[in-house]
C-alpha positions in Angstrom: -42.2 60.6 73.6 -42.6 63.0 76.1 -41.7 63.7 79.8 -43.6 62.9 82.4 -45.9 65.2 83.8 -45.0 64.8 87.3 -47.1 68.0 88.9 -50.5 66.7 87.7 -50.4 65.7 91.5 -48.6 68.9 92.8 -51.5 69.8 95.4 -50.3 73.1 97.2 -51.6 73.1 100.7 -50.8 76.9 102.3 -52.4 75.6 106.0 -49.3 73.2 106.3 -46.6 76.0 106.3 -45.3 76.6 109.8 -44.0 79.6 111.7 -43.1 80.3 115.0 -45.0 83.6 115.1 -48.4 84.5 113.9 -48.9 84.3 110.3 -50.3 86.9 108.2 -53.0 85.4 106.3 -54.1 86.9 102.9 -57.5 86.7 100.8 -55.3 84.0 98.7 -54.6 82.4 101.6 -58.2 82.3 102.5 -59.9 81.3 99.5 -57.1 78.4 99.1 -58.1 77.2 102.4 -61.9 77.5 101.4 -60.8 75.4 98.4 -59.4 72.6 100.5 -62.4 72.5 102.4 -61.1 73.7 105.7 -64.3 74.5 107.9 -65.4 77.9 108.2 -64.9 78.0 112.3 -61.1 77.1 111.6 -60.2 79.4 108.9 -62.2 82.2 111.4 -60.1 80.9 114.2 -56.7 81.5 111.8 -57.7 85.0 111.3 -57.8 85.9 114.9 -55.0 88.7 115.6 -54.6 89.8 112.2 -55.5 93.1 110.6 -57.3 93.2 107.6 -57.7 96.0 105.0 -60.6 97.5 102.9 -59.2 95.9 100.0 -58.7 92.4 101.8 -62.1 92.7 102.3 -63.4 93.9 98.9 -61.0 90.8 97.6 -62.9 88.2 99.9 -66.7 89.6 98.9 -65.5 89.4 95.0 -64.3 85.6 95.3 -67.4 84.5 97.2 -65.7 83.9 100.5 -68.4 82.3 103.1 -70.1 85.0 104.8 -69.1 84.2 108.3 -65.6 84.5 106.9 -66.3 88.2 105.2 -67.6 89.5 108.6 -64.8 88.3 110.6 -62.4 90.2 108.4 -65.0 93.4 109.0 -64.3 92.7 112.6 -60.9 92.4 112.3 -60.2 95.8 109.6 -59.5 97.8 112.7 -57.7 95.6 115.3 -54.7 96.4 116.8 -51.3 94.8 115.5 -50.8 91.5 117.4 -48.3 91.4 119.8 -44.8 89.4 119.3 -45.1 85.8 120.9 -43.0 85.9 124.2 -40.2 83.7 123.6 -39.4 81.5 126.7 -36.6 79.3 127.8 -37.7 76.0 127.7 -37.4 72.8 129.8 -37.2 69.6 128.1 -40.9 69.1 128.3 -42.2 72.3 127.1 -42.3 72.9 123.5 -43.1 75.9 121.2 -46.2 74.7 118.8 -45.0 75.2 115.6 -48.3 76.1 113.8 -50.7 75.7 116.2 -51.2 79.4 116.4 -52.4 79.5 112.9 -54.9 76.7 113.8 -56.8 77.6 116.8 -58.1 74.9 118.5 -61.9 74.8 119.9 -63.2 73.5 123.0 -64.4 70.1 122.7 -68.1 70.2 123.9 -68.5 66.5 122.3 -67.4 65.2 125.6 -69.3 65.5 128.8 -67.6 67.6 131.6 -68.1 64.7 134.2 -64.9 63.0 133.0 -63.2 65.9 134.8 -63.9 64.6 138.2 -61.6 61.3 137.9 -59.1 62.1 135.0 -55.8 61.9 136.1 -53.4 65.1 136.8 -51.3 64.4 133.7 -54.2 64.0 131.6 -56.0 66.9 133.0 -52.6 68.9 132.4 -52.4 67.6 128.8 -56.1 68.5 127.9 -55.2 72.1 129.7 -52.5 72.7 127.4 -54.5 71.3 124.4 -57.1 74.3 125.5 -54.1 76.6 125.5 -53.3 76.3 122.1 -50.1 74.6 123.3 -50.8 71.2 121.4 -47.4 70.2 120.4 -46.5 70.1 124.5 -49.5 68.1 125.1 -48.9 65.8 122.4 -45.7 65.3 123.7 -47.2 64.8 127.3 -50.0 62.2 126.2 -47.3 60.5 124.0 -45.1 59.5 126.9 -47.9 58.6 128.9 -48.6 56.2 126.3 -44.9 54.7 125.4 -44.4 54.4 129.4 -47.8 52.5 129.7 -48.7 54.8 132.6 -52.6 54.5 132.4 -53.5 51.2 130.4 -57.0 51.6 131.9 -57.4 54.9 129.9 -55.4 54.6 126.9 -58.7 55.1 124.7 -58.9 58.6 126.5 -55.2 59.3 125.8 -55.0 58.4 122.1 -58.1 60.7 121.8 -56.4 63.9 123.4 -53.5 62.8 121.2 -55.4 62.9 118.1 -57.0 66.2 119.0 -53.4 67.7 119.7 -52.1 66.3 116.5 -55.4 67.7 114.5 -54.4 71.1 116.0 -50.9 71.2 114.4 -52.0 70.0 111.1 -50.8 66.9 111.2 -54.1 65.1 109.7 -52.9 61.4 108.9 -51.2 60.9 112.2 -54.4 61.9 113.8 -56.3 60.0 112.0 -54.4 57.1 113.0 -55.1 57.6 116.7 -58.8 58.0 115.9 -58.9 54.9 114.7 -57.2 53.3 117.5 -59.8 55.0 119.6 -62.5 53.3 117.3 -61.1 50.2 117.6 -61.4 50.2 121.3 -65.5 49.6 120.7 -68.4 51.3 121.0 -68.5 51.1 125.0 -65.5 53.8 125.4 -66.9 57.3 125.8 -64.6 58.6 123.1 -66.0 56.5 120.3 -68.7 58.7 118.9 -66.6 61.7 118.7 -63.4 59.8 117.5 -65.8 58.2 114.7 -67.3 61.9 113.9 -63.8 63.6 113.5 -62.5 60.4 111.3 -65.3 61.5 109.1 -64.2 65.1 109.0 -60.6 64.3 108.4 -62.1 62.1 105.5 -63.6 65.4 104.4 -60.4 67.6 104.4 -58.4 64.7 102.6 -61.3 63.6 100.1 -60.3 60.2 100.8 -63.1 57.9 102.4 -61.0 54.5 102.2 -59.7 54.3 105.6 -63.2 55.4 106.9 -64.8 52.5 104.8 -62.4 49.8 106.1 -62.7 51.1 109.7 -66.8 50.7 109.2 -66.2 47.2 107.7 -63.3 45.9 110.3 -65.3 47.0 113.6 -68.8 46.2 112.2 -69.9 49.8 113.1 -73.8 49.3 112.8 -75.6 52.3 111.6 -77.5 52.5 115.2 -73.5 53.4 116.4 -73.5 56.3 114.1 -72.6 59.7 115.7 -75.6 62.3 114.9 -73.1 64.8 113.5 -71.8 62.3 111.0 -74.8 59.9 110.2 -75.6 61.1 106.8 -72.0 60.6 105.4 -71.6 56.9 107.3 -75.2 56.0 105.5 -73.6 57.2 102.3 -70.3 55.4 103.0 -72.4 52.3 104.0 -74.6 52.5 100.4 -71.4 52.8 98.5 -70.0 49.9 100.2 -72.8 47.8 99.3 -72.9 49.0 96.0 -69.3 48.1 95.3 -69.6 44.8 97.1 -68.5 42.2 94.6 -72.1 40.7 94.6 -73.8 44.3 94.7 -76.5 44.4 97.4 -78.7 47.3 95.4 -81.3 47.0 98.0 -79.5 47.8 101.2 -77.6 50.4 99.1 -80.7 52.0 98.4 -82.1 52.0 102.0 -78.8 53.8 103.2 -79.0 56.5 100.2 -82.7 57.0 101.6 -81.3 58.0 105.1 -79.0 60.4 103.8 -80.1 63.9 105.0 -81.7 66.2 101.9 -79.8 69.6 102.8 -76.4 67.8 102.5 -74.3 67.6 99.2 -74.5 64.1 100.2 -78.0 63.7 98.9 -77.0 64.7 95.6 -74.4 62.2 95.7 -76.9 59.5 96.7 -79.2 60.2 94.6 -76.9 60.5 91.7 -76.0 56.4 92.6 -79.3 55.7 93.1 -79.7 56.5 89.0 -76.9 54.6 87.8 -78.6 51.5 89.8 -81.6 51.6 88.5 -80.0 52.3 85.0 -78.1 48.8 85.6 -81.5 47.6 86.8 -82.8 48.9 83.4 -85.7 50.5 85.3 -84.6 53.7 83.1 -87.8 55.7 84.1 -86.5 55.5 87.6 -83.1 56.2 86.6 -84.1 59.2 84.6 -86.4 60.5 87.7 -83.4 60.4 90.0 -81.2 62.2 87.8 -84.0 64.7 87.0 -83.7 65.4 91.1 -80.1 66.0 90.8 -80.5 68.7 88.4 -83.6 70.0 89.9 -82.6 70.1 93.8 -79.1 71.7 92.9 -80.5 75.0 93.6 -81.6 74.0 97.2 -78.2 72.5 98.7 -76.3 75.4 100.1 -72.3 74.7 99.3 -70.4 75.3 102.8 -67.2 75.8 100.9 -65.5 76.1 97.2 -65.0 72.3 96.7 -68.6 71.6 97.8 -69.7 74.1 95.1 -67.7 72.2 92.5 -69.1 69.0 93.6 -72.8 69.9 93.1 -71.6 71.4 89.5 -70.1 68.2 88.4 -72.7 66.4 89.7 -75.5 68.4 87.7 -73.2 67.9 84.6 -73.2 64.0 84.9 -76.6 63.8 85.7 -77.5 65.9 82.2 -75.0 63.2 80.8 -76.9 60.3 82.0 -80.1 61.5 81.0 -79.4 62.4 77.7 -77.5 58.6 77.5 -80.6 56.9 78.4 -82.5 58.8 75.7 -79.7 58.0 73.0 -79.8 54.6 74.3 -83.3 54.0 72.7 -82.0 54.3 69.2 -85.4 56.0 67.8 -85.2 59.5 65.9 -87.5 61.5 68.6 -84.9 59.8 71.2 -81.8 61.1 69.6 -83.2 64.9 69.4 -84.3 64.4 73.2 -80.7 63.4 74.1 -79.3 66.3 72.2 -81.4 68.7 74.3 -79.9 67.1 77.5 -76.5 67.4 76.1 -76.8 70.7 75.2 -77.6 71.6 78.8 -74.2 70.7 80.0 -72.6 73.7 81.2 -69.8 75.3 78.6 -67.2 75.9 81.4 -67.4 72.2 82.5 -65.0 69.6 82.7 -67.9 67.2 81.2 -68.8 69.5 78.0 -66.3 67.8 76.1 -67.6 64.2 77.0 -71.2 65.9 76.1 -70.4 67.3 72.6 -68.7 63.9 71.8 -72.0 62.2 72.4 -74.2 64.5 71.0 -72.1 64.3 67.7 -73.2 60.9 67.7 -76.7 61.6 68.2 -76.4 64.3 65.4 -74.6 61.2 63.0 -77.5 59.1 63.9 -79.9 61.7 62.7 -77.9 62.1 59.4 -76.8 65.6 60.5 -73.5 65.3 59.3 -72.6 68.9 59.3 -73.9 69.3 63.3 -71.6 66.2 64.0 -68.6 67.5 62.3 -69.2 71.0 63.9 -68.7 69.6 67.6 -66.1 66.8 66.5 -63.8 69.8 65.3 -64.6 71.7 68.5 -62.7 68.9 70.4 -59.6 69.4 68.3 -59.1 72.5 70.0 -55.8 73.0 71.8 -58.4 74.2 74.6 -59.6 70.8 75.1 -56.8 68.3 73.7 -54.4 68.8 76.2 -56.7 68.2 79.0 -59.2 65.6 77.9 -58.7 62.1 76.6 -61.8 61.4 74.1 -60.2 59.1 71.3 -63.3 58.0 70.3 -63.9 61.4 69.1 -61.3 60.5 66.2 -63.1 57.6 65.2 -66.2 59.0 64.9 -65.1 61.8 62.8 -63.6 59.5 60.6 -66.7 57.5 60.2 -68.7 60.9 59.6 -66.0 62.0 56.5 -66.6 58.5 55.3 -70.2 59.1 55.3 -69.7 62.4 53.4 -67.3 60.8 50.7 -64.3 62.5 51.8 -62.0 59.9 51.7 -58.6 61.4 51.9 -59.5 63.1 55.2 -60.6 59.7 56.5 -57.1 58.3 55.6 -55.5 60.8 57.3 -57.4 60.6 60.4 -57.2 56.8 60.7 -53.2 57.1 59.9 -53.0 59.9 62.6 -55.2 57.8 64.8 -52.7 54.3 64.6 -49.6 57.1 64.9 -50.7 58.4 68.1 -52.5 55.3 69.8 -50.7 52.2 68.9 -47.3 53.7 70.9 -49.8 54.3 74.0 -51.1 50.7 73.7 -47.5 49.3 73.3 -46.5 51.0 76.6 -49.8 50.3 78.1 -49.7 46.7 77.6 -46.0 46.6 79.0 -46.6 48.1 81.8 -49.5 45.3 82.4 -47.9 42.3 81.7 -45.2 43.6 84.5 -47.6 44.6 87.2 -50.1 41.6 86.5 -47.8 39.1 86.7 -47.8 37.0 90.0 -44.5 38.7 90.7 -45.6 42.0 90.0 -48.4 42.4 92.0 -46.3 41.9 95.1 -45.0 45.3 93.5 -48.1 47.2 92.9 -46.6 50.4 94.9 -43.9 50.6 91.9 -46.7 50.6 89.7 -48.3 54.1 91.4 -44.9 55.5 91.4 -44.1 54.6 87.6 -46.2 57.7 86.5 -47.4 59.4 89.9 -44.1 59.2 92.0 -42.6 62.5 93.6 -39.1 61.9 91.7 -40.6 60.5 88.4 -38.5 61.3 85.3 -39.9 58.7 83.0 -40.2 59.3 79.3 -43.6 58.4 77.7 -45.9 58.1 75.5 -49.0 58.4 77.7 -50.5 62.1 77.5 -51.5 64.6 80.2 -54.9 64.1 79.2 -55.0 60.5 79.5 -53.6 60.6 83.2 -56.0 63.0 83.7 -58.8 60.5 82.5 -57.1 57.7 84.8 -57.5 60.1 88.1 -61.3 60.7 87.4 -61.5 57.7 89.3 -62.7 59.4 92.3 -61.4 56.9 95.0 -57.9 56.7 93.3 -57.6 60.5 92.8 -58.9 60.7 96.9 -55.8 58.3 97.8 -53.6 60.5 96.0 -54.6 63.5 97.2 -54.1 62.0 100.2 -50.8 60.5 99.6 -49.7 64.3 98.8 -50.8 65.6 102.1 -49.2 62.8 103.9 -45.7 64.3 102.2 -46.6 67.5 103.7 -47.0 66.2 107.0 -43.5 64.4 107.0 -41.9 68.2 106.2 -44.3 69.3 109.1 -42.8 66.8 111.5 -39.1 67.2 110.5 -39.7 71.3 110.8 -40.2 70.8 114.9 -38.1 70.9 117.7 -35.6 68.2 117.5 -36.4 67.2 121.1 -39.9 66.8 120.2 -39.3 65.0 116.7 -37.2 62.0 118.9 -39.9 61.5 121.1 -43.1 62.3 119.1 -42.0 62.9 115.4 -40.1 59.5 114.6 -42.7 57.2 115.8 -45.2 59.2 113.8 -43.2 59.0 110.7 -42.6 55.5 111.0 -46.6 55.2 110.9 -46.8 57.5 107.9 -44.0 55.4 106.4 -45.8 52.1 106.8 -49.5 53.7 105.8 -47.9 55.6 102.6 -46.7 52.2 101.5 -50.1 50.7 101.9 -51.8 53.4 100.1 -49.2 53.5 97.2 -49.8 49.7 97.0 -54.0 50.1 96.9 -53.6 53.3 94.4 -50.9 50.8 92.3 -53.9 48.2 92.4 -56.6 50.6 91.4 -54.0 52.2 88.5 -53.2 49.1 87.1 -57.3 48.1 86.8 -57.7 51.9 85.1 -54.9 51.1 82.5 -56.6 47.7 82.0 -59.9 49.3 81.3 -58.2 52.0 79.0 -56.2 49.7 77.3 -59.1 47.3 76.2 -60.8 50.8 74.6 -57.8 51.6 72.9 -57.5 48.0 71.4 -61.1 48.0 70.0 -61.0 51.7 68.7 -57.8 50.6 66.9 -59.7 47.7 65.6 -62.5 50.0 64.6 -59.7 52.3 62.5 -58.4 49.0 61.0 -61.9 48.5 59.8 -62.5 51.9 58.5 -59.3 51.2 56.7 -60.7 48.1 54.8 -63.7 49.8 54.1 -62.0 52.8 52.8 -60.1 50.4 50.6 -63.0 49.2 49.1 -64.7 52.6 48.4 -61.9 53.8 46.7 -61.7 51.0 44.3 -65.4 51.8 43.7 -65.1 55.1 43.2 -62.0 55.0 40.8 -64.3 52.6 39.0 -67.0 54.8 38.6 -64.9 57.8 37.5 -63.2 55.3 34.7 -66.5 54.5 33.2 -68.3 57.9 33.7 -71.0 57.0 31.0 -72.4 53.8 33.1 -73.8 56.9 35.8 -77.4 57.3 35.5 -79.3 60.9 35.2 -79.9 61.3 38.6 -76.4 60.2 40.0 -74.8 62.7 37.7 -77.6 65.4 38.5 -76.6 65.1 42.4 -73.0 65.3 42.0 -71.8 68.8 43.6 -69.9 70.9 42.1 -67.5 70.7 45.5 -64.7 68.9 44.8 -64.2 68.5 48.7 -66.0 69.2 51.9 -63.3 71.4 53.0 -64.8 74.1 50.5 -67.9 73.9 51.8 -67.3 74.4 56.1 -65.8 77.1 57.6 -61.9 76.6 58.1 -60.9 75.5 61.7 -57.8 76.9 62.5 -57.1 75.3 66.1 -58.7 78.0 68.0 -61.9 77.3 70.2 -64.6 79.5 69.2 -68.0 78.9 71.5 -70.1 80.8 69.2 -68.9 78.6 65.9 -70.2 75.3 67.4 -72.5 73.8 65.3 -72.2 75.8 62.4 -69.5 74.0 60.3 -71.7 73.5 57.1 -70.7 70.4 54.8 -71.8 69.0 51.6 -72.0 65.7 50.6 -69.3 64.5 48.5 -69.8 63.0 44.9 -70.6 59.6 46.3 -74.2 60.8 47.3 
């Protein structure tokens, strides 16, 4: 039993920190923001008023900061030190904007200036405060207008500017709540397009599309209503909705994927899922063509930040895995050779390289290259991989390979070790599923999530970190997990605001977050149960395979003992082919638990005496 990995979801968000003076922003801070998909303009705004040294600029260049960020740092390299913020005595309606100084607002050019003519004084004042970087005060005034029902006929307008103010305060979930309300007023209101586009921006920031898809479905938003700036993202989401439907509508999914801009990383995601659809339809040539496009087009797509860069790399490696797997599925020597070539293209620094090693080991096994198969499998034994990658299938393949070369003692050890590791895991997963798959348990799906991923978990578990990592490869689940983490940060940020602001605005926002947090935990809990159910089935199958290997092993040992007891019965050819090596361990290079990429594929093995 090991303590649960509490920090698995510990996602640091630098830009949720606050101060009542201008914050220094370092090279590390900037690169963290880049990694969290904060847009270039926002980061540039945050740099205003700061001074950057030659060392800072060199750091940004070496770490691959976007060019506009580097240029902004250069322009600020000789800037004067920022003047301290003048602290004025505040009346009840004037609040210091905690955090807003580090996230400057940009003038909203998406809404026509024509609205200024008949805009009520209070709303105009709030908008002016927002444009003057006094977002907390603007949010307070706008919230009071909603609370007092001052202008019921202008509610979408007030909610829109409230959402804008909350965005500038980096309270992104609360902003999402109010942008959603604006969208729910329907496309006839003039803030519909801008609100929908900003919902897309928040989804990109959080990495969570779940509520955005819900908004599209609930409000029946047709593609002709998609705002221009968000059209590609929304067509991609619509394609996903058709693909994920209980009765998948592949034709409609493909139709929407085709409308995604070819200059966006979403094009690669769309093309990848097109390949998955063609595979499911057994249109293998079309599938390979789609996956090849992902591989060949990757260099053409310019990532906007570090997270997009990583996504492109991941999609590339997944496309390679799928091309190789399609060739593997043809089950011919020639196709195994071809699959191996594609597996070998997966980048060795990729999180998917271990998966490529395992699958390539299968290809080598089918080609009768047991030494090559074991070379790949033994590489997976390295702590470099075993602590992060959950591939229990590799142990079964290793046992089968050693069985094929008659190293029965190793087979016995591997199978017994497999049972010792995975049977307790299966029991824990089974108990978890029995609890939360029951009629009563389904009502407690939030608790299912908190069991392994809650903020204060101290559970002892047999489940490895690598197993939990594999669970979080479900992109929708990991997106919700990230969003939940950001919500906890937002709660802290609200609690840090001026007490009077918190009483009027903050506490209602905390209620919204608490309600949504429970809803998200329930969704995550249901997804977790489904993922663990699939993994339980896989582990059960593998345990069964291990049992079958044990049966075969017993029969093989009996035959070998009989053979040794009656040596005269062995024919000449059999005697001639017996190796002088009594164990394969004398032949292949000893594996010391370290990972040496250059050794991959050079573990040499000779057949045992049964060959």
